[in-house]
C-alpha positions as CSV (number, residue, x, y, z in Angstrom):
1,M,-21.6,21.6,-7.4
2,N,-20.0,21.0,-4.0
3,K,-16.2,20.6,-3.8
4,I,-15.1,17.0,-3.7
5,K,-12.9,16.1,-0.8
6,I,-10.9,12.9,-1.2
7,F,-10.2,10.7,1.8
8,A,-8.2,7.5,2.1
9,D,-6.8,5.5,5.0
10,S,-3.2,5.0,6.1
11,T,-2.7,1.7,4.4
12,S,-2.9,3.5,1.0
13,D,0.7,4.7,1.6
14,V,0.1,7.8,-0.4
15,P,3.3,9.9,-0.1
16,A,3.1,13.2,1.8
17,H,3.8,15.5,-1.2
18,W,0.7,14.0,-3.1
19,R,-1.4,14.4,0.0
20,Q,-0.4,18.0,0.3
21,Q,-0.8,18.8,-3.4
22,Y,-4.2,17.3,-3.8
23,E,-5.4,17.9,-0.2
24,I,-6.0,14.2,0.4
25,S,-7.0,13.5,4.0
26,I,-6.0,10.2,5.7
27,V,-7.8,8.3,8.4
28,P,-5.2,6.2,10.2
29,L,-5.6,2.5,11.2
30,Y,-4.2,1.3,14.5
31,T,-1.3,-0.8,15.5
32,V,-2.0,-2.2,19.0
33,F,0.7,-3.4,21.4
34,G,-1.2,-4.8,24.4
35,D,-3.3,-1.8,25.7
36,D,-1.3,0.7,23.7
37,A,-3.3,1.6,20.5
38,L,-1.2,3.7,18.2
39,Q,-2.3,5.5,15.0
40,D,-0.4,4.4,11.9
41,G,1.7,7.3,10.7
42,V,0.6,9.6,13.5
43,N,2.3,8.4,16.7
44,I,4.1,5.3,15.4
45,H,6.2,4.9,12.3
46,P,7.8,1.8,10.7
47,E,11.2,2.2,12.2
48,Q,9.6,2.4,15.7
49,L,7.4,-0.6,14.9
50,F,10.3,-2.8,13.9
51,E,12.4,-1.7,16.9
52,R,9.5,-2.5,19.3
53,V,8.8,-5.9,17.7
54,S,12.5,-6.8,18.0
55,R,12.6,-5.6,21.7
56,E,9.3,-7.3,22.7
57,G,9.4,-10.4,20.5
58,R,5.8,-10.0,19.4
59,L,3.8,-8.4,16.7
60,P,1.1,-5.8,17.3
61,R,-2.5,-6.4,16.4
62,T,-3.9,-4.1,13.7
63,A,-7.3,-2.5,14.0
64,A,-9.6,-0.6,11.7
65,P,-10.8,3.0,12.4
66,S,-14.1,2.9,14.2
67,P,-17.2,4.5,12.7
68,A,-16.7,7.3,15.3
69,D,-13.2,7.9,13.9
70,F,-14.7,8.4,10.4
71,I,-17.5,10.6,11.6
72,Q,-14.9,12.8,13.4
73,A,-12.8,13.0,10.3
74,F,-15.6,13.7,7.9
75,T,-17.7,16.2,9.9
76,P,-15.7,19.4,9.4
77,Y,-15.7,18.9,5.6
78,I,-19.4,18.2,5.5
79,E,-20.1,21.2,7.6
80,Q,-18.1,23.5,5.3
81,G,-20.1,22.2,2.3
82,D,-17.8,19.6,0.7
83,D,-18.9,16.2,-0.6
84,I,-16.6,13.3,0.4
85,L,-15.3,10.4,-1.6
86,Y,-13.6,7.9,0.8
87,I,-11.5,5.1,-0.9
88,S,-10.9,2.2,1.5
89,L,-8.5,-0.7,2.1
90,S,-9.9,-3.9,0.6
91,S,-13.0,-5.1,2.4
92,E,-11.5,-8.6,2.1
93,L,-8.7,-7.6,4.5
94,S,-10.3,-5.4,7.1
95,S,-13.5,-4.0,8.5
96,T,-12.4,-0.5,7.5
97,Y,-14.7,-0.4,4.6
98,Q,-17.8,-1.5,6.6
99,N,-17.0,1.0,9.4
100,A,-16.8,3.8,6.8
101,L,-20.2,2.8,5.4
102,L,-21.7,2.9,8.9
103,A,-20.2,6.4,9.3
104,A,-21.5,7.5,5.9
105,S,-25.0,6.6,6.9
106,E,-24.9,9.2,9.7
107,F,-24.7,12.0,7.1
108,P,-27.3,13.2,4.6
109,E,-27.7,10.9,1.7
110,G,-25.1,11.5,-1.0
111,R,-22.7,13.5,1.0
112,V,-20.3,10.7,1.7
113,T,-19.5,8.0,-0.9
114,V,-17.4,5.0,0.1
115,F,-15.5,3.0,-2.5
116,D,-13.8,-0.4,-1.9
117,S,-10.4,-0.4,-3.5
118,L,-10.1,-4.2,-3.2
119,N,-6.4,-3.6,-2.8
120,L,-3.8,-2.5,-0.3
121,S,-0.7,-0.2,-0.1
122,C,0.1,1.7,-3.3
123,G,-2.1,-0.6,-5.3
124,F,-4.9,1.2,-3.5
125,G,-2.9,4.5,-3.5
126,L,-2.9,4.5,-7.3
127,L,-6.7,4.6,-7.2
128,V,-6.6,7.4,-4.6
129,M,-4.3,9.5,-6.9
130,K,-6.4,8.9,-10.0
131,A,-9.5,10.0,-8.0
132,A,-7.7,13.1,-6.7
133,R,-6.6,14.2,-10.1
134,A,-10.0,13.6,-11.6
135,A,-11.6,15.7,-8.8
136,A,-9.1,18.5,-9.4
137,N,-10.1,18.4,-13.1
138,G,-13.7,18.9,-12.4
139,S,-15.1,15.4,-12.5
140,T,-18.2,14.6,-10.5
141,I,-18.2,11.9,-7.8
142,E,-20.3,9.6,-10.1
143,Q,-17.8,10.0,-12.9
144,I,-14.9,9.3,-10.5
145,V,-16.6,6.2,-9.1
146,D,-17.2,4.9,-12.7
147,M,-13.5,5.5,-13.5
148,L,-12.4,3.7,-10.3
149,T,-14.7,0.8,-10.9
150,A,-13.2,0.4,-14.4
151,T,-9.6,0.8,-13.2
152,R,-9.8,-1.4,-10.1
153,P,-9.4,-4.8,-11.8
154,L,-6.5,-3.4,-13.9
155,I,-4.3,-2.7,-10.8
156,D,-1.3,-5.1,-10.4
157,T,0.1,-5.4,-6.9
158,E,3.1,-7.7,-6.3
159,F,5.6,-7.7,-3.5
160,V,8.5,-9.8,-2.2
161,I,8.6,-10.7,1.5
162,D,12.1,-11.0,2.8
163,T,11.5,-13.0,5.9
164,L,8.8,-15.5,7.0
165,E,9.3,-14.4,10.6
166,Y,6.5,-11.8,10.6
167,L,4.1,-14.1,8.8
168,Y,4.9,-16.7,11.4
169,K,4.5,-14.4,14.4
170,G,1.3,-13.1,12.8
171,G,-0.1,-16.7,12.6
172,R,0.1,-16.7,8.8
173,C,2.5,-19.6,8.5
174,S,3.5,-22.5,10.8
175,G,6.7,-22.7,12.8
176,M,8.0,-25.5,10.6
177,Q,7.3,-23.5,7.5
178,N,9.2,-20.6,9.1
179,L,12.2,-22.8,10.0
180,I,12.4,-24.5,6.6
181,G,11.9,-21.2,4.8
182,S,14.7,-19.6,6.7
183,L,17.1,-22.5,6.2
184,L,16.4,-22.7,2.4
185,K,16.2,-18.9,2.0
186,I,12.7,-19.1,0.5
187,R,11.1,-15.7,-0.2
188,P,7.4,-15.7,-0.9
189,V,6.0,-13.4,-3.5
190,I,2.5,-12.1,-2.8
191,K,-0.1,-10.7,-5.2
192,V,-3.4,-9.1,-4.5
193,I,-6.2,-11.0,-6.3
194,D,-9.9,-10.3,-5.8
195,G,-9.0,-8.1,-2.9
196,K,-7.0,-10.8,-1.0
197,M,-3.3,-11.3,-0.3
198,T,-2.5,-14.4,-2.3
199,P,0.8,-16.3,-2.4
200,A,1.8,-16.2,-6.1
201,Y,5.0,-18.2,-6.0
202,K,8.2,-18.7,-4.0
203,V,11.8,-17.8,-4.9
204,R,14.6,-19.9,-3.4
205,G,18.1,-18.3,-3.1
206,K,19.4,-14.8,-2.9
207,R,17.2,-11.8,-2.4
208,E,18.4,-10.3,-5.7
209,K,16.9,-13.3,-7.5
210,A,13.4,-12.6,-6.0
211,L,13.6,-8.9,-6.8
212,D,14.7,-9.6,-10.4
213,Q,11.8,-12.1,-10.8
214,M,9.3,-9.4,-9.6
215,L,10.9,-6.8,-11.9
216,Q,10.7,-9.1,-14.9
217,N,7.1,-9.9,-14.1
218,A,6.3,-6.2,-14.3
219,L,8.3,-5.6,-17.5
220,K,6.5,-8.4,-19.3
221,H,3.5,-6.0,-19.1
222,R,5.3,-2.9,-20.2
223,D,3.4,-2.7,-23.5
224,V,0.0,-2.7,-21.7
225,M,1.0,-0.6,-18.7
226,D,-0.8,2.7,-18.0
227,N,2.0,5.1,-18.5
228,D,0.7,7.5,-15.9
229,M,2.7,6.1,-13.0
230,I,4.4,3.1,-11.4
231,I,5.0,2.9,-7.7
232,V,7.8,1.1,-5.8
233,V,7.0,0.7,-2.1
234,H,9.3,-0.6,0.5
235,A,9.8,-1.2,4.2
236,L,13.3,-0.3,5.2
237,A,14.7,-1.4,1.8
238,E,15.5,1.9,0.2
239,E,18.6,0.7,-1.7
240,D,16.8,-2.1,-3.4
241,A,13.8,0.2,-4.1
242,L,16.0,2.8,-5.7
243,M,17.5,0.1,-8.0
244,L,14.0,-1.0,-9.0
245,Q,12.9,2.6,-9.6
246,A,15.9,3.2,-11.9
247,R,15.3,0.0,-13.9
248,L,11.6,0.8,-14.3
249,Q,12.4,4.4,-15.4
250,E,14.9,3.0,-18.0
251,E,12.8,0.2,-19.3
252,T,9.2,1.5,-19.4
253,N,7.5,4.6,-20.7
254,A,6.1,5.6,-17.4
255,Q,5.8,9.4,-16.9
256,E,6.7,8.9,-13.2
257,V,8.1,6.0,-11.2
258,L,7.5,7.0,-7.6
259,L,9.3,5.7,-4.5
260,T,7.5,5.5,-1.2
261,T,7.5,3.7,2.1
262,A,5.0,1.2,3.6
263,G,3.2,2.3,6.7
264,C,3.0,0.4,10.0
265,V,-0.1,-1.7,9.3
266,I,1.4,-3.1,6.0
267,S,4.8,-3.4,7.7
268,S,3.5,-5.3,10.7
269,H,2.1,-8.0,8.4
270,C,5.0,-8.3,6.0
271,G,8.1,-7.3,7.9
272,P,11.2,-5.3,7.2
273,Q,12.8,-5.4,3.7
274,T,9.5,-6.1,2.0
275,I,9.4,-4.4,-1.4
276,G,6.7,-4.2,-4.0
277,I,5.8,-2.9,-7.5
278,M,2.4,-1.5,-8.3
279,Y,1.0,-0.2,-11.5
280,A,-2.2,-0.1,-13.6
281,K,-2.8,-1.7,-17.0
282,K,-4.4,0.1,-19.8
283,A,-8.2,-0.4,-20.2
């Protein structure tokens, strides 16, 4: 049986130590300022992104890797005899999945398998980690895909957006909504449902109130949480993320509550101070 090589893309926000431990390879998406196309996590990082948005007053576009990008990334591993399992950003949010399928069709049948996470950020990263651990334990690609298919609807992804400015600049809310939201200090809470970013509810008032609401939503499910891992992901909100990490460690039975940072593509849509909690429920 060929070795299984796990691939993901940069929106999975898989932390570096996991990528190194399990030899997970990342295909970056792009953040594009005018004619300047930058690879997420390669030649642009969130701090640089936010500084540039502040300086230029506009958001970048985001773009999927091309089929050629995937072919370039996959070819060395195919040539050395590995089989590839690529887990992608939700097909409802990007053409990344379709482009990976086009790339896979250029290789012999069965050598590249593409799986749609129907999620984003560490909601997707949880699936990547489960796949990497299963591959390390000797599972076949078919067994891993079956496991991912069963786990995918059990992933809970919820995050608080601190400012409507980025949603406004990105065309995802009107100027009036942005103005009213800013005046009333309304913070939208987003969930991923059926692969799409869906406004779940809004919290009016202090940021701490929104964070506590998100935490309580997670803790309501502590008895049905998969105890393997919980992930707290943030964009320049480390202090709040550490608080949530500590509370989740204290109040759940999770073996690991991991803290990680959102990449540029996620950050460009949600803005600084965004923070989320991701976990899987038991089957």
